[in-house]
C-alpha positions in Angstrom: -0.4 70.2 36.3 -2.7 68.8 33.7 -1.4 66.0 31.5 -1.8 68.0 28.3 0.5 70.8 29.7 3.1 68.2 30.8 3.0 66.5 27.4 3.5 69.9 25.6 6.4 70.8 27.8 8.1 67.4 27.5 7.6 67.4 23.7 9.3 70.7 23.6 12.3 69.4 25.5 12.5 66.2 23.5 14.8 67.8 20.9 18.5 68.1 21.3 18.9 71.8 20.5 15.9 72.9 22.6 17.1 70.8 25.5 20.5 72.4 25.3 19.0 75.9 25.2 16.8 75.1 28.2 19.6 73.6 30.3 21.7 76.7 29.5 18.9 79.0 30.6 18.4 77.0 33.8 22.1 77.4 34.5 21.9 81.1 33.8 19.3 81.6 36.5 16.4 84.1 36.7 18.3 86.9 34.8 18.6 84.7 31.7 20.7 85.4 28.6 20.2 87.5 25.5 19.5 85.6 22.3 22.9 86.4 20.9 24.7 84.9 23.8 22.6 81.8 23.7 23.3 81.3 20.0 27.1 82.0 20.5 27.4 79.6 23.4 25.6 76.8 21.6 26.7 77.5 18.0 23.1 77.9 16.8 22.3 80.2 13.9 19.9 83.1 14.6 17.0 81.8 12.6 17.3 78.3 14.1 17.6 79.8 17.5 14.4 81.9 17.0 12.5 78.8 16.0 13.6 76.8 19.0 13.0 79.6 21.5 9.5 80.1 20.1 8.8 76.4 20.7 10.0 76.6 24.3 8.0 79.8 24.9 4.9 78.2 23.4 5.3 75.3 25.8 5.6 77.8 28.7 9.1 76.8 29.5 10.9 80.2 28.8 10.0 83.8 29.3 11.2 86.7 27.1 11.8 90.3 28.1 12.9 93.2 26.0 15.8 95.2 27.5 16.9 98.1 25.2 17.3 96.5 21.8 18.0 93.0 23.1 15.6 90.2 24.0 16.6 88.2 27.1 15.3 84.7 27.7 15.0 83.0 31.0 13.8 79.6 32.2 10.3 79.6 33.7 11.2 77.9 37.0 7.6 77.6 38.1 6.9 75.5 35.0 10.1 73.5 35.5 9.1 72.7 39.1 5.6 71.9 37.9 6.9 69.3 35.5 9.2 67.7 38.1 6.3 67.6 40.5 4.0 66.1 37.9 6.6 63.4 37.2 7.2 62.5 40.8 3.8 63.1 42.5 3.0 59.4 42.8 6.6 58.3 43.2 7.1 55.1 45.3 3.3 54.8 45.9 3.3 57.5 48.6 6.1 55.9 50.6 9.4 57.8 51.2 11.7 57.3 48.3 15.0 55.5 48.8 18.1 57.7 48.4 19.3 58.0 44.8 22.6 56.4 44.1 25.1 58.6 42.4 26.2 57.2 39.1 29.8 57.4 38.2 30.7 58.7 34.8 32.9 56.5 32.8 36.2 58.1 31.9 38.5 56.8 29.3 41.9 55.6 30.5 44.7 57.7 29.2 
């Protein structure tokens, strides 16, 4: 992956609403979700959702497909894997990486 492509994708994800949309689409899998479902689940107005989906599509992170009168959006998993690969390609100087330690989430005492 070229650095310009990585920067474009990371910039698109560096916004709270777009990151939420993208994470939801990754969770939904290859079938994706229709725009109305995305907006309803995240509480995003249609015009705002359209703007953010366009930004993610322009960065190559989501794909859209028309099905009847609905537009379904899905994460572009090839692009996602490309970004992860780009970020980790020189990890640990070519040596095997140590196992990641699971971080515990802080919970409030009741």
